[in-house]
N, C-alpha and C positions, 0 to 999 in steps of 0.2 A: 502494499500501501505506499503510496506513495508522500511525505512530509506536502500541507499547504502551505503553498506560497503566499513571503509573505513583504508586505507592501513597506519599502524605505517609508521610516521616519519620519512629519518633519519637523522641521523646527521648529525650536518655542514652544508643540503643544503636548502638554503633559501623558497622552494614552494615546495611539492611535489605533483608530475604529478601521483601518482597509487592516489589521492587523490579524483583525476577529472573526474574519470571513478565507472561504476561498477565491480563488480568479475569477473560476466560473459565477461565483452567491453575491460575487460585487456587479458582474456587470442583466447578472440577471435586476437586481436591484435597480442601474443604472437603469436599463429596459421601462420598468416600471417606476422610474422617478420619469424616465424621457413621455414615456403615454402619461403622466398628470403632467405633467407640466403645456398646461396646452396655449402658452402664448409663449414659449416657448427663448422665457427667464433666465431662466438657468435658478431662477428658485419660484418655491409652490407657494401658495397662495390660498387669497380666501377663490376665485375666480376660480383657478383652475381645481382645486375641492370641487368648487357646483359644477365646472366641466366637466369632469374624472365620474361623477354623480349619475346628473344628466345625460350623456356615452351608455353607462349603468342598465343609461332609466329607473331612479330610487330614486329622480330628482326632488315626487312628487313623495317620496317620505325620510328631509334633509330638514332641515332647519340651517337659517341663518346661527340662531345657536346652539345649538350644536355644530356645524363651519367653525365655527370661534371656540368652540373648547376640544374641535382637534388640533389648532393652532397657538393653542392656549401649553401645549405640551413640550415647544421650546419658547423658549425663552428669546432664540437670533430669529429671523430668518432662514426657514429652511429652507436651501441651499442642497446640494450634495449631497457633502456628506453631512452634514446637521440630520439629512433627511436617515440615512445608513447611520448615526448614531439607536436616532429615533431606534435601527429595527434591531442594534446591538439591542437597549436600555431593553427591550421589551424580549428582547428570543435569551437572556438570559437568565431568566429564574423557566426559564425549560431545562428536561435532560438530558442530559446527553443522548446520542445512539446508544452506547457504550448500553443507559443504565435502564433504555427500553428495550433496545437486543435479553441481554441480562433477566427481565421480565416473564420473557415467552419462553427463554432457554427453559425453566423451572417447569415446561409443560412438554420439554422435549429433553426431558430424562435419558435419551440415545446419542445427544452433539449431532442432530440428523439434518437438521438446520430445514423442517418442517415441521406444523402441526398437521395431522389426520382431519378427518371433520369429525370429526365424536370428540377430539380435545377442544374444538376450536365449541366445538356446540356442549360441550362440559364446563369448561369457562366460562359460557354467555347461558347457559344455565344459570352458575353459580353465582354471574354479575347479577345477573335478577333476582334470586333468591339475598343476594344482599340488598338491592337496591327497594326491595316489597321491606324487607324488614327491619328501615332505617325508613321509609314512608310513614308501614304506624310505626316507628316511636318519633313520628315528628311533629307536630299540633298542628290540624291545617285549620282553616280558619271556615267562617259557615257557608261560605263561597266552594269550599273545596282547595283551595291555594297555601300553599308557604310561603314564611316568612322564610325565604331564604335566609337573614344576616347575623339569626340564630348555630342554625346550623354553622354556616363557613367559619362560627369564633370559635365553636366547638372544635371544627378542625384541624384550624391552626391555632387556639394558642393553649385546646385542653378543656375534658367540663372538669370545674370546677365541683372535688367534693366533700359535701357534710360532714363533722365529723364524728 
């Protein structure tokens, strides 16, 4: 397996976002940036976001407030480096590929690299049972809706146990 190529660090920068990605990933992000930069000024602004949503047929579902919130995620104008940095920050919390592969290897004791359909069904049935159990233990309101803030807090912080 070939190691990812690292870009040279820019002078004066405290970190180099280009070193976080492989060259082919950077090229894919550049293509996405170019598509979004509708007015071709090398900055993604509110007009570019609006045009991007319109091109996707989603302009009816996004308003000025949502666009403003998106732009507030960066204190700087969104040029390609800022765009890449934003993706790097969003992806930082995701599991590395090796961790995800290790999760599947639990269901592949012979290390064949594949799971039979029965194994996949077993895993999905297990997940289904776990979700059903979770939903029976979570309080739903009278309309059958789940207030997800409370269980998210328990998942991330643990449940407070009274002694």
